[in-house]
GUMARSE-447273 format. One record per residue (C-alpha): residue in one letter; x, y, z; chain. Coordinates in steps of 0.05 Angstrom, whole numbers, plus 5000, padded with zeros to 4 digits. Layout:
BEGIN
- aa c1 c2 c3 ch
- a X Y Z A
...
END
This chain:
BEGIN
- aa c1 c2 c3 ch
- m 4997 4997 4996 A
- k 5022 5069 4985 A
- d 5038 5121 5030 A
- h 4987 5175 5040 A
- k 5020 5245 5045 A
- g 4962 5285 5047 A
- m 4912 5327 4991 A
- r 4938 5370 4942 A
- p 4900 5421 4915 A
- q 4885 5390 4850 A
- d 4852 5345 4884 A
- i 4800 5381 4897 A
- v 4792 5401 4826 A
- v 4789 5334 4797 A
- l 4733 5318 4853 A
- l 4694 5382 4825 A
- a 4709 5358 4760 A
- i 4675 5293 4772 A
- i 4611 5324 4803 A
- s 4606 5363 4748 A
- i 4613 5310 4698 A
- q 4570 5261 4734 A
- r 4514 5312 4738 A
- k 4512 5307 4658 A
- e 4532 5382 4657 A
- w 4600 5371 4615 A
- n 4566 5386 4547 A
- s 4605 5438 4504 A
- g 4615 5413 4445 A
- n 4669 5360 4435 A
- n 4657 5339 4498 A
- l 4608 5299 4496 A
- k 4637 5237 4507 A
- f 4657 5251 4578 A
- l 4585 5257 4595 A
- n 4585 5183 4618 A
- s 4655 5177 4631 A
- t 4699 5193 4689 A
- q 4760 5147 4666 A
- n 4827 5175 4687 A
- k 4848 5186 4619 A
- d 4791 5231 4596 A
- l 4797 5264 4666 A
- a 4870 5278 4645 A
- e 4858 5309 4576 A
- l 4797 5346 4600 A
- l 4838 5376 4663 A
- k 4903 5383 4626 A
- i 4935 5342 4679 A
- s 4975 5277 4678 A
- t 4943 5211 4679 A
- a 4995 5193 4730 A
- e 4978 5249 4771 A
- i 4899 5234 4761 A
- s 4908 5170 4794 A
- a 4946 5186 4848 A
- s 4891 5241 4866 A
- i 4838 5193 4859 A
- y 4881 5153 4913 A
- r 4888 5208 4951 A
- s 4815 5230 4952 A
- s 4793 5157 4968 A
- f 4844 5145 5023 A
- s 4813 5207 5049 A
- g 4742 5186 5050 A
- l 4722 5231 4996 A
- i 4707 5185 4935 A
- d 4690 5112 4933 A
- v 4732 5086 4868 A
- n 4690 5019 4871 A
- l 4625 5056 4852 A
- s 4649 5089 4787 A
- k 4682 5146 4827 A
- h 4625 5164 4872 A
- v 4645 5227 4904 A
- f 4621 5234 4983 A
- r 4588 5301 4962 A
- q 4570 5313 5033 A
- s 4643 5296 5057 A
- l 4672 5340 5011 A
- l 4622 5398 5026 A
- e 4646 5387 5101 A
- f 4721 5387 5081 A
- l 4712 5446 5035 A
- k 4670 5488 5092 A
- f 4715 5481 5152 A
- g 4787 5452 5120 A
- l 4802 5481 5059 A
- k 4824 5550 5084 A
- y 4874 5522 5128 A
- v 4896 5466 5083 A
- f 4904 5514 5018 A
- p 4900 5584 5038 A
- v 4908 5640 4987 A
- q 4915 5712 4995 A
- p 4903 5767 4944 A
- g 4966 5789 4902 A
- s 4975 5840 4850 A
- l 4928 5873 4794 A
- v 4931 5833 4738 A
- r 4885 5811 4679 A
- g 4847 5749 4691 A
- i 4794 5706 4700 A
- p 4740 5726 4753 A
- t 4731 5679 4807 A
- a 4709 5672 4886 A
- h 4656 5734 4894 A
- s 4668 5766 4827 A
- a 4649 5710 4786 A
- e 4578 5681 4784 A
- p 4536 5658 4831 A
- l 4562 5707 4880 A
- k 4574 5768 4838 A
- s 4506 5779 4824 A
- k 4490 5772 4903 A
- l 4549 5815 4926 A
- s 4584 5883 4913 A
- f 4651 5889 4916 A
- q 4698 5947 4894 A
- e 4756 5902 4886 A
- e 4752 5847 4831 A
- v 4791 5775 4842 A
- v 4821 5738 4786 A
- w 4860 5682 4766 A
- e 4916 5709 4726 A
- h 4904 5697 4649 A
- p 4935 5732 4585 A
- e 4863 5734 4557 A
- g 4825 5746 4618 A
- k 4779 5811 4612 A
- v 4780 5834 4681 A
- r 4835 5868 4717 A
- g 4832 5847 4788 A
- q 4879 5822 4848 A
- a 4903 5753 4830 A
- i 4896 5697 4870 A
- v 4931 5628 4857 A
- p 4882 5573 4828 A
- l 4878 5506 4863 A
- y 4916 5479 4801 A
- h 4953 5517 4745 A
- t 4906 5501 4687 A
- v 4842 5517 4721 A
- p 4845 5585 4687 A
- v 4840 5547 4620 A
- v 4799 5493 4636 A
- a 4739 5532 4675 A
- e 4713 5568 4627 A
- k 4697 5506 4579 A
- n 4642 5488 4639 A
- e 4593 5530 4670 A
- l 4579 5479 4733 A
- f 4653 5472 4736 A
- y 4674 5543 4729 A
- e 4614 5559 4782 A
- l 4641 5503 4833 A
- l 4709 5531 4827 A
- a 4699 5598 4835 A
- l 4648 5586 4899 A
- t 4716 5539 4925 A
- d 4753 5607 4919 A
- s 4706 5647 4960 A
- l 4713 5596 5018 A
- r 4790 5603 5010 A
- i 4791 5684 5009 A
- g 4719 5706 5033 A
- g 4694 5736 5090 A
- a 4643 5709 5133 A
- r 4586 5728 5084 A
- e 4613 5712 5027 A
- k 4637 5635 5056 A
- e 4563 5626 5086 A
- l 4535 5644 5007 A
- a 4581 5595 4981 A
- c 4568 5540 5027 A
- i 4489 5556 5008 A
- e 4503 5562 4934 A
- l 4557 5496 4932 A
- e 4503 5454 4972 A
- k 4455 5471 4913 A
- r 4495 5451 4859 A
- f 4525 5381 4898 A
- f 4451 5356 4912 A
- q 4402 5382 4868 A
END
């Protein structure tokens, strides 16, 4: 048996992608083949993460009790939600950085953007981004490239960033919105 050396940020990205795929919401153009598939090679292609890293991620998440690999990669959504609510900001903290051009995240992206009012935008740095704001490091470096390919996946990542960076009000709203997307 392999040693478990703790969760890594990309594990959260992989779990959120699996939820998006299994909700049958990954339906943009050429990604239709992924609708019924959560194979490691498909996840690797979709997330631009190596197949070996996807396998290691699935192992870590299984060891941590966040996914059951014997049930077609069934994500234990309640357990994941608890981890996101109570542990994420401690395990994968983030601080806003310099002003850059990028892709909105956290409270600067929907669904929280329309519910909250902030003067300063928060973004993942990206050369093709259309918004200028304070940069935060995404959970994995490919997130800015792959997030915009699927609306649900993007929302889940932005809500997750709200839990990493937000105040009490943002975190409360993010939890409510994540719960809706996990269980409805």
